[in-house]
C-alpha positions in Angstrom: -12.4 -13.1 2.3 -15.9 -14.5 2.6 -17.2 -17.5 0.5 -19.5 -15.4 -1.8 -16.5 -13.1 -2.6 -14.5 -15.9 -3.7 -17.3 -17.4 -5.6 -17.4 -14.0 -7.2 -13.8 -14.1 -8.2 -13.8 -17.6 -9.3 -14.3 -16.6 -13.0 -11.2 -14.6 -13.0 -8.1 -15.7 -14.8 -5.4 -16.8 -12.4 -3.3 -13.9 -13.4 -5.9 -11.6 -12.6 -6.9 -13.3 -9.2 -3.2 -13.0 -8.5 -3.9 -9.3 -8.0 -6.6 -9.9 -5.4 -4.1 -12.5 -3.5 -1.4 -9.9 -3.6 -3.7 -7.2 -1.9 -4.3 -9.7 1.0 -0.7 -10.9 1.2 0.7 -7.2 1.2 -2.0 -5.9 3.8 0.5 -6.5 6.8 3.1 -3.9 6.4 5.4 -5.8 9.0 5.5 -8.7 6.9 7.3 -9.6 3.7 5.1 -10.8 0.8 6.5 -13.8 -1.0 4.8 -14.0 -4.3 5.6 -17.1 -6.0 2.8 -16.7 -8.4 4.3 -15.3 -11.5 7.0 -17.0 -13.4 9.2 -14.0 -14.0 12.8 -15.5 -13.0 15.1 -13.8 -10.5 18.0 -14.9 -12.4 19.4 -13.7 -15.8 22.2 -14.5 -18.3 25.0 -11.9 -17.9 27.7 -12.7 -20.6 25.4 -12.1 -23.4 24.1 -8.9 -21.9 27.7 -7.5 -21.3 28.2 -8.4 -25.0 25.2 -6.4 -26.0 26.4 -3.3 -24.4 29.8 -3.6 -25.6 28.6 -4.2 -28.9 26.5 -0.9 -28.7 29.8 1.0 -27.9 31.6 -0.3 -30.9 28.4 0.4 -33.0 28.6 3.9 -31.8 32.1 4.4 -32.8 31.1 3.2 -36.2 28.4 5.6 -36.5 30.4 8.5 -35.4 33.0 8.0 -38.2 30.6 9.1 -40.8 30.1 12.6 -39.5 33.1 13.2 -37.2 33.5 16.6 -38.5 30.1 17.6 -37.0 30.1 18.6 -33.2 26.4 18.7 -32.8 26.3 14.8 -32.1 25.2 13.5 -35.4 26.1 10.2 -36.5 25.5 8.1 -39.6 25.2 4.5 -40.8 28.0 2.0 -40.0 30.1 1.2 -43.1 30.6 -2.5 -44.2 34.0 -1.9 -45.7 36.8 -2.6 -43.2 34.3 -3.3 -40.3 35.9 -6.7 -39.4 39.4 -5.0 -39.0 38.1 -2.2 -37.0 36.3 -4.8 -34.6 39.6 -6.7 -34.3 41.4 -3.5 -33.1 38.3 -2.7 -30.8 38.5 -6.2 -29.3 42.2 -5.9 -28.4 41.8 -2.4 -27.1 38.9 -3.6 -24.6 40.0 -7.2 -24.2 39.6 -6.8 -20.3 36.2 -5.2 -20.4 33.2 -7.7 -19.7 31.4 -9.1 -22.7 34.3 -8.0 -25.2 36.0 -11.4 -25.3 32.5 -12.9 -25.7 31.8 -10.7 -28.7 35.3 -11.8 -30.3 34.4 -15.2 -29.8 30.9 -14.8 -31.3 32.4 -13.4 -34.3 35.0 -16.3 -34.6 32.1 -18.9 -34.0 30.0 -17.0 -36.7 32.9 -17.2 -39.1 34.6 -20.7 -38.4 31.7 -22.7 -37.0 28.6 -21.4 -39.0 30.6 -20.6 -42.0 29.0 -17.1 -42.4 30.9 -13.7 -43.3 32.2 -12.2 -40.3 32.1 -8.8 -41.8 28.4 -9.2 -42.8 27.5 -10.4 -39.5 29.1 -7.2 -37.6 27.5 -4.9 -40.1 23.9 -6.5 -39.5 24.5 -6.4 -35.8 25.9 -2.6 -35.8 23.0 -1.5 -37.8 20.6 -3.5 -35.9 21.7 -2.3 -32.5 21.9 1.3 -33.8 18.3 0.8 -34.9 18.9 3.1 -37.7 16.9 1.1 -40.4 13.5 -0.8 -40.5 13.9 -4.5 -40.0 14.8 -5.9 -43.5 13.7 -8.6 -44.2 10.8 -7.9 -42.1 10.2 -11.4 -40.9 13.8 -11.5 -39.4 17.1 -10.1 -40.3 18.9 -12.4 -42.7 21.8 -13.7 -40.6 19.8 -13.3 -37.4 17.4 -15.9 -38.7 20.4 -18.3 -39.6 22.0 -18.0 -36.2 18.8 -18.2 -34.2 17.7 -21.1 -36.3 20.9 -22.7 -35.3 19.9 -22.3 -31.7 16.5 -23.8 -32.3 18.0 -26.8 -33.9 20.1 -27.3 -31.0 17.6 -26.8 -28.3 14.4 -28.0 -29.8 15.6 -30.7 -32.2 18.9 -31.8 -30.9 20.0 -35.0 -32.5 16.7 -36.1 -33.6 16.7 -36.6 -37.6 15.2 -33.5 -39.2 14.9 -33.3 -42.8 14.5 -29.9 -44.7 14.6 -26.4 -43.5 12.4 -24.0 -41.5 11.5 -20.3 -41.4 11.6 -18.0 -38.4 9.5 -15.0 -37.6 11.0 -12.8 -34.8 8.2 -11.7 -32.6 7.6 -9.8 -29.3 7.9 -12.8 -27.0 5.4 -15.8 -26.6 2.5 -13.3 -26.1 2.9 -11.8 -29.6 3.3 -15.1 -31.2 -0.1 -16.5 -29.5 -1.9 -13.3 -30.7 -0.5 -13.3 -34.2 -1.3 -17.0 -34.7 -4.6 -17.1 -33.5 -5.4 -14.1 -35.7 -3.7 -15.4 -38.8 -5.1 -18.8 -38.4 -8.6 -17.5 -38.3 -8.1 -15.0 -41.2 -6.7 -17.7 -43.5 -9.5 -20.0 -42.8 -7.4 -22.8 -41.0 -9.7 -22.7 -38.2 -13.3 -21.2 -38.2 -16.0 -20.7 -35.5 -17.7 -23.8 -34.3 -14.3 -25.9 -35.2 -13.1 -28.3 -32.3 -9.5 -27.8 -31.2 -7.8 -30.2 -28.5 -5.7 -28.7 -25.7 -3.1 -30.5 -23.7 -4.3 -30.0 -20.1 -3.1 -28.4 -18.1 -2.1 -25.6 -20.1 -1.1 -21.8 -20.1 -4.4 -20.2 -19.3 -4.5 -18.0 -22.3 -4.8 -21.1 -24.6 -8.0 -21.8 -22.7 -9.4 -18.4 -22.8 -8.6 -17.0 -26.3 -10.5 -19.7 -28.3 -13.5 -18.9 -26.2 -13.5 -15.1 -27.3 -16.2 -14.1 -29.8 -13.5 -13.3 -32.2 -12.9 -17.3 -32.5 -15.7 -19.2 -30.9 -13.7 -22.5 -31.0 -14.9 -25.7 -29.3 -12.3 -27.1 -27.0 -11.7 -30.7 -26.2 -9.3 -31.5 -23.3 -6.5 -33.9 -23.6 -5.8 -34.5 -19.9 -2.4 -35.3 -18.6 -2.8 -37.7 -15.6 -1.2 -36.6 -12.3 -1.0 -40.2 -11.3 1.2 -40.9 -14.2 3.7 -37.9 -13.6 1.4 -35.7 -15.7 1.9 -37.7 -19.0 -0.8 -38.1 -21.6 -2.1 -41.5 -21.8 -2.6 -43.1 -25.2 -6.3 -43.3 -24.7 -6.3 -39.5 -24.1 -4.1 -39.0 -27.3 -6.4 -41.3 -29.2 -9.0 -38.3 -29.0 -6.9 -36.7 -31.6 -7.8 -39.6 -34.1 -11.3 -38.1 -34.5 -11.5 -36.0 -37.7 -13.7 -33.4 -36.2 -10.5 -32.2 -34.1 -8.8 -29.8 -36.5 -5.9 -28.8 -34.1 -4.0 -29.8 -30.9 -2.5 -26.9 -28.9 -0.2 -27.7 -26.1 2.7 -26.4 -23.8 5.6 -28.7 -23.6 7.1 -28.8 -21.1 3.8 -28.2 -19.2 2.7 -25.2 -17.5 2.2 -25.7 -14.6 3.2 -29.4 -13.8 6.6 -28.5 -15.6 6.9 -31.9 -17.2 8.0 -32.7 -20.8 6.3 -35.1 -23.0 7.8 -38.6 -22.6 9.6 -40.1 -25.5 7.0 -42.9 -25.8 4.0 -40.3 -25.9 6.0 -38.3 -28.6 6.4 -41.4 -30.6 2.7 -42.2 -30.2 1.5 -38.9 -31.1 3.8 -39.0 -34.2 2.1 -42.2 -35.3 -1.3 -40.5 -34.8 -0.3 -37.6 -37.2 0.6 -40.4 -39.7 -3.1 -41.2 -39.7 -4.2 -37.6 -39.5 -1.8 -35.6 -41.9 -4.4 -32.7 -41.9 -4.0 -32.1 -38.0 -2.5 -28.7 -37.3 -0.3 -28.9 -34.1 0.8 -25.6 -32.1 3.6 -26.4 -29.6 4.6 -23.8 -27.0 8.1 -25.0 -25.9 9.4 -21.9 -23.7 10.6 -24.3 -20.9 12.3 -26.9 -23.2 15.6 -25.4 -22.4 15.2 -26.4 -18.9 14.7 -30.0 -19.8 17.2 -32.9 -20.2 17.5 -34.0 -23.8 14.4 -32.0 -24.9 12.8 -32.9 -28.3 10.0 -30.8 -29.5 6.9 -32.0 -31.5 8.2 -29.8 -34.1 11.3 -32.1 -34.6 8.9 -35.1 -34.5 6.2 -33.9 -36.8 7.5 -30.8 -38.5 5.1 -30.5 -41.5 2.2 -30.4 -39.1 3.6 -28.2 -36.3 3.9 -24.5 -35.5 6.5 -24.0 -32.9 6.4 -21.0 -30.6 9.5 -20.4 -28.5 10.4 -17.5 -26.2 13.9 -16.5 -24.8 12.2 -14.8 -21.8 12.5 -17.6 -19.1 15.7 -19.2 -19.8 17.8 -16.2 -20.2 15.8 -13.9 -17.7 14.5 -11.6 -20.4 10.8 -11.2 -19.8 11.2 -7.4 -20.4 13.1 -7.8 -23.6 10.1 -9.6 -25.4 11.9 -12.0 -27.5 10.4 -14.9 -29.3 10.1 -16.6 -32.5 7.6 -18.6 -34.6 8.9 -21.4 -36.6 7.3 -23.3 -39.5 8.8 -26.0 -41.7 9.1 -24.8 -45.3 7.0 -28.0 -46.6 4.0 -27.5 -44.3 0.4 -28.6 -44.0 -0.8 -24.9 -43.5 0.3 -23.8 -46.8 -1.4 -26.8 -48.3 -4.6 -26.1 -46.6 -4.7 -22.4 -47.7 -4.1 -23.6 -51.3 -6.8 -26.2 -51.1 -9.4 -23.7 -49.6 -12.8 -23.3 -51.7 -12.6 -20.7 -54.5 -14.6 -18.0 -52.5 -12.2 -18.2 -49.7 -9.2 -18.2 -51.8 -10.5 -15.1 -53.8 -11.0 -13.4 -50.4 -7.5 -14.0 -49.2 -6.0 -13.0 -52.8 -7.7 -9.6 -52.3 -6.3 -9.5 -48.7 -2.8 -9.7 -49.7 -2.8 -8.3 -53.1 -1.5 -4.9 -51.9 1.8 -6.6 -50.7 2.7 -8.9 -53.5 2.0 -9.6 -57.1 1.4 -13.2 -56.4 -0.7 -13.4 -53.3 -1.7 -16.9 -53.7 1.8 -18.0 -53.3 2.4 -16.2 -50.1 3.6 -18.5 -47.4 1.5 -18.8 -44.2 4.5 -17.4 -42.1 4.7 -14.5 -44.3 0.9 -13.9 -43.9 1.7 -13.9 -40.3 4.1 -11.0 -40.7 1.6 -9.2 -42.7 -1.4 -9.6 -40.5 0.6 -8.7 -37.5 0.7 -5.1 -38.9 -2.9 -5.5 -40.4 -1.6 -6.2 -44.0 -1.5 -2.2 -44.9 1.6 -1.8 -42.6 3.4 -4.8 -43.9 6.3 -2.5 -45.1 7.0 -1.4 -41.4 6.4 -4.9 -39.9 9.1 -6.7 -37.8 10.6 -6.9 -34.4 12.8 -4.0 -33.5 16.4 -4.6 -34.6 17.9 -4.1 -31.2 15.7 -6.9 -29.8 16.9 -9.0 -32.6 20.5 -8.4 -31.8 19.9 -9.3 -28.2 18.1 -12.6 -29.3 21.2 -13.4 -31.6 23.6 -12.9 -28.8 21.4 -15.0 -26.5 21.5 -17.8 -29.3 25.4 -17.5 -29.7 26.0 -17.7 -26.0 24.0 -21.0 -25.8 25.8 -22.3 -29.1 29.2 -21.5 -27.9 28.7 -23.0 -24.4 29.4 -26.6 -25.5 29.6 -28.0 -21.9 26.0 -26.4 -21.4 27.4 -24.9 -18.0 24.8 -22.2 -17.9 22.0 -24.8 -18.5 23.4 -26.9 -15.5 23.5 -24.0 -13.2 19.8 -23.0 -14.1 18.7 -26.6 -13.4 20.8 -26.8 -10.2 19.4 -23.6 -9.0 15.7 -24.4 -9.5 15.9 -28.0 -8.2 17.5 -26.8 -4.9 14.5 -24.5 -4.5 12.1 -27.4 -5.1 14.0 -29.5 -2.5 13.8 -26.7 0.2 10.0 -26.2 -0.5 9.1 -29.7 0.1 11.5 -30.3 2.8 9.8 -27.6 4.8 6.3 -28.9 3.8 7.4 -32.1 5.4 6.7 -34.4 2.5 9.3 -35.8 -0.1 8.9 -34.8 -3.5 8.1 -37.5 -6.3 11.2 -39.6 -7.0 13.5 -38.4 -9.7 11.5 -38.1 -13.0 13.7 -37.7 -16.1 10.9 -35.7 -17.7 10.5 -33.2 -14.8 11.7 -29.7 -15.6 10.9 -28.2 -12.3 10.3 -24.6 -13.3 7.0 -24.7 -11.4 5.6 -27.3 -9.1 2.0 -27.9 -8.6 0.7 -28.7 -5.0 -2.3 -30.6 -5.8 -4.7 -30.9 -2.7 -5.7 -34.4 -3.5 -2.0 -35.7 -4.0 -0.6 -33.7 -1.2 -3.3 -34.0 1.3 -3.7 -37.7 0.8 0.1 -38.2 1.3 0.3 -36.2 4.2 -3.0 -36.9 6.1 -5.3 -39.5 4.2 -7.9 -39.9 1.6 -10.7 -39.0 4.3 -9.3 -35.7 4.9 -8.9 -35.0 1.1 -12.7 -35.9 0.5 -13.7 -33.6 3.4 -11.5 -30.7 2.1 -12.9 -31.1 -1.5 -16.5 -31.1 -0.2 -16.3 -28.3 2.5 -13.8 -25.7 1.2 -14.1 -23.3 -1.7 -11.4 -24.2 -4.4 -9.6 -21.0 -3.9 -10.0 -20.8 -0.2 -6.6 -22.4 0.7 -4.9 -19.9 -1.4 -6.7 -16.9 0.1 -5.8 -18.0 3.6 -2.2 -18.5 2.7 -2.1 -15.0 1.3 -3.8 -13.5 4.0 -2.2 -15.4 7.2 1.3 -16.0 5.5 1.7 -13.2 2.9 2.2 -16.2 0.5 1.0 -15.7 -3.1 0.4 -18.9 -5.3 -1.8 -19.3 -8.5 -4.8 -21.5 -8.6 -4.0 -24.6 -10.7 -7.6 -24.9 -11.8 -7.1 -21.7 -13.9 -4.8 -23.7 -16.1 -7.2 -26.8 -16.5 -6.2 -28.8 -13.6 -9.1 -31.3 -12.2 -8.4 -30.7 -8.5 -7.8 -27.5 -6.4 -4.1 -26.6 -6.4 -1.5 -24.0 -6.3 1.3 -23.3 -8.9 4.5 -22.4 -7.2 7.0 -20.8 -9.3 10.4 -22.1 -8.5 12.2 -19.3 -10.6 11.5 -16.0 -8.9 12.6 -16.2 -5.3 15.6 -17.3 -3.1 15.8 -20.7 -1.8 15.3 -19.4 1.8 12.0 -18.0 0.7 10.7 -21.3 -0.5 11.6 -22.8 2.9 9.5 -20.2 4.3 6.7 -20.8 1.8 7.1 -24.6 2.7 6.5 -23.8 6.5 3.6 -21.6 5.9 2.0 -24.5 3.8 2.8 -27.0 6.6 1.1 -24.6 9.2 -1.9 -24.2 6.9 -2.3 -27.9 6.7 -2.2 -28.3 10.4 -4.9 -25.8 10.7 -7.3 -27.5 8.5 -6.7 -30.9 10.2 -8.0 -29.2 13.2 -11.0 -28.1 11.5 -11.4 -31.5 10.0 -11.3 -33.3 13.2 -13.6 -30.6 14.9 -16.2 -31.2 11.9 -16.0 -35.0 11.7 -15.0 -36.1 15.1 -12.1 -38.0 13.8 -8.6 -37.7 15.1 -6.2 -37.2 12.3 -2.8 -36.5 13.3 -1.9 -33.1 12.1 1.8 -33.7 13.1 2.0 -36.3 10.2 3.0 -33.1 8.4 6.3 -32.2 9.8 9.9 -31.8 9.2 
């Protein structure tokens, strides 16, 4: 790949550039490509999936009871009366089948720990998994919202004091959450073209790219995490949010790609800024929060100002299920801002939603999200498909019932052992233990890594003489290794994002050796170009 070619590709999103890297990495048919670019995990939660399939079997039995006299394969809706007793018989009959004991425990937990009706729960789950009715309520099934809400409280709020209640909107993963939110925020005049939003950098690339589209035309202000301070935001950077021209702050926490959660000190400091800026909108995408120790979301700290986006995809290995939620506190700044809009804007919104409610002015922001997700006119068929909601509920119950958090401990152990293998073979010790590190990804920053391995003069030469993505292309072409460019996520230096979730430990060891070999080659080039005699064998096992 020539320099002009790489320059032409520089404007591509890292996820599109990945395709070019894959072409190079897979060009050698005799070599196994190692794609550590995308964050799709190669692990998944099996117990709640077993539960899903066994629930489906029970639900089919319930359906077939209605039209048992018809041999043509016709079933009916499940019946609420007696469903709990019939499930008890089913659970005893299939007690040794994987997933059935989990389901029986889930029913008991829902009844005894959450104080909900076991019969109502089973009926909602059976009707949901059969997908025989529209999602009602459209925002989220009634008991499903309660149960998933308890999961969000456990994982996103924890023991932090939290006053009041929040609403959930079940969506098709974090992708749909972003799409719906940007659209409704614009349609309801919470942000308009020319407004300034702050982005906690580095950040998941679409948060950089979407505001720049003609649909939105927002002005972006970077709030930069400091790689020299373990990717934390300094108070000076956070102080940028005090400027009243900044209308919103969007961030991913824990971050992507540094994979570090905001420190407790930064959370407290940001909360103090919100006290001075009660009008500031916050959107926090906390998909990796479940991999962190003692995670507390900004939603817990500043609930009135914060929209929470959470996806089940990474933690449960469920990217194909497309499961996510949007949460807003019932007492929030978004509803207040909409109510305080100028008369012309309020009249416009009144007309927008008048076909779905007799009191459109009182429609909550989160319910506007639901309507807007179906272009308002299709609000009556809005909502996440009910089988998806059922799996989301089972994932939530699996976590709630796992009181020692053994699944979470296993996930952390898995990805951290992979990180250790990677750095061991590169030949450089990773940073000392950081209580805020999550390690779903690791960012190989050329300045930090090169300076640590060879020295600052080598880093200066690389930065001045090598195209930003050249190292990634060489790695793909020579070793069949695919990493994503960190600059596409808003990092300041050339870097590569390594997902620690989607390959086996031995593969990360191979990637580490390939990176070490690449370093040695560039040290040779550096010595030849400068006349220096840097020791390439500093980078060794």
